Structures are given as C-alpha cells and as structure tokens.
Steps between C-alpha positions, in 0.01 A plus 500: 500500500504616855584288817146421603416376157817290493400359833158399355665333209744317733195367681356371175843334408511328839158316460619213264801445727262485810281260333781278375672475849156426663365248263785315347567206726860391600642851521704512823325761722271578219223626715731712717645662182145555370401661836801722476422610146130556595594705799738723287227535237248598766749755640538666163128555491513706804841661406398611139183677625671667786798629267247599239287711735785645709708611190205593281585234252147361450453416136224366288709181441542455874114565561430227234778244565527511886153346571540246215841387638342469854213296354710271308746450777218417759268309266795287373600417866142411590470267190828335588381455852176333365706266290717412811172428699564776746193728438155410369426599138176668594687764722741572196197523271374775712817681498527477118136596446556804714797599295315462181200695620718791603694490182169521313402812705832659432462433121152648491626787716788577278287507193316774684806679582482401862793361700398272792780520749582220743319505827625427837281186511681393188851572646403307825374205276823478316710520815299222663509293188872532472552416865265208468689365195832525680357309809353226263829457320702482823238251637640515848301265737492736803363778275222307333229673711648834425519401121134403505388822675705724258371321207136542615564864565654533156194334348258742697708798399471385135121507536488812692727681250287384211178627662678827588615546128152427362322737749756781447500467122145401419471836307760365253255247385217749467715726292578221259123439433444849366 
C-alpha cells in the first residue's frame, strides 16, 4: 500500500476518535482535541491527493476510497454539529443529499466504464465545508460572523457543485437508459 492510500486510511481511522472527543461530555479540552484531529484529517485529504498526483501513485483504491473518506469525515462532523445544536439539520440534509446524488452518478458512470473526476467546484466545496466545520467547532465569539459567512458559502458551493456535476455528466444517465 502506497503512502497516499495509507493517509486515506489514516483519515478514516481518525473519524471515530474525532467523534468521541467532540461528543462525549466531560473530556477535558475535548472539543479542542476533536478540532485538532479534524484539522489533521482534513490536511491528509489534501496531502494524499498531492502526493499521489506528484509521484504518479494514483490507484483505483485511492480513487474510490479518498472521496468516501472525505464524505464520511465531513458528514460525520456535520451530523455531530447538528446534535450539538450548532448547525441546522436542513443544511446538513442538503450536504448529505448532494453526496448521495453524486455517488449515484458515479455508480452509474462506473457501470458504463466512465470515471467521473472531481471538479474544482467539488474541491472548493470540500475546502469551505472543512473550514466551516473548524470554525463551528472552535465557536470563537469574535469569529461568529465569519463562521456564518463561510458556512453559507460552503452550502452555496455544495449546491453549485451538484448542479455542475449534473450538467457535465448528464450523458451518463442517457447512456444508462440504452
């Protein structure tokens, strides 16, 4: 297993620790430890892709697992933040629905021998979501307006990236009907 794939697996392994430190009451500095774990996990997302592309280490495992690891990390964080009363459930429902629709497109495309690559809109979306999650976990009073703005931008990018995927890959659905 190459380094980028190890980083992806490391990100997946960090998720339950992140959730535990964020959600179990009474852990000293729990939210700060959760924040540190989330930041480390988020950085592995950028690092594994960079290393894989730079060193020609792109694998089918990485193409499949990297986006799943990202989605599980981000969706888990958002669900926890709903439970903590920090973000409304309807926003998280939009995020999760977008991920399921894109996964559906990717499955249909895969059945037709087509690989749907991540778009720049998707990458911007993920970045803004991760920054918004960090800001929400930190919950620093002077940054509340910034947190709100970043969260709304993340939601807007979630919708834009969904529309972008659908428009760019509408032929995938046509091929499946033949």
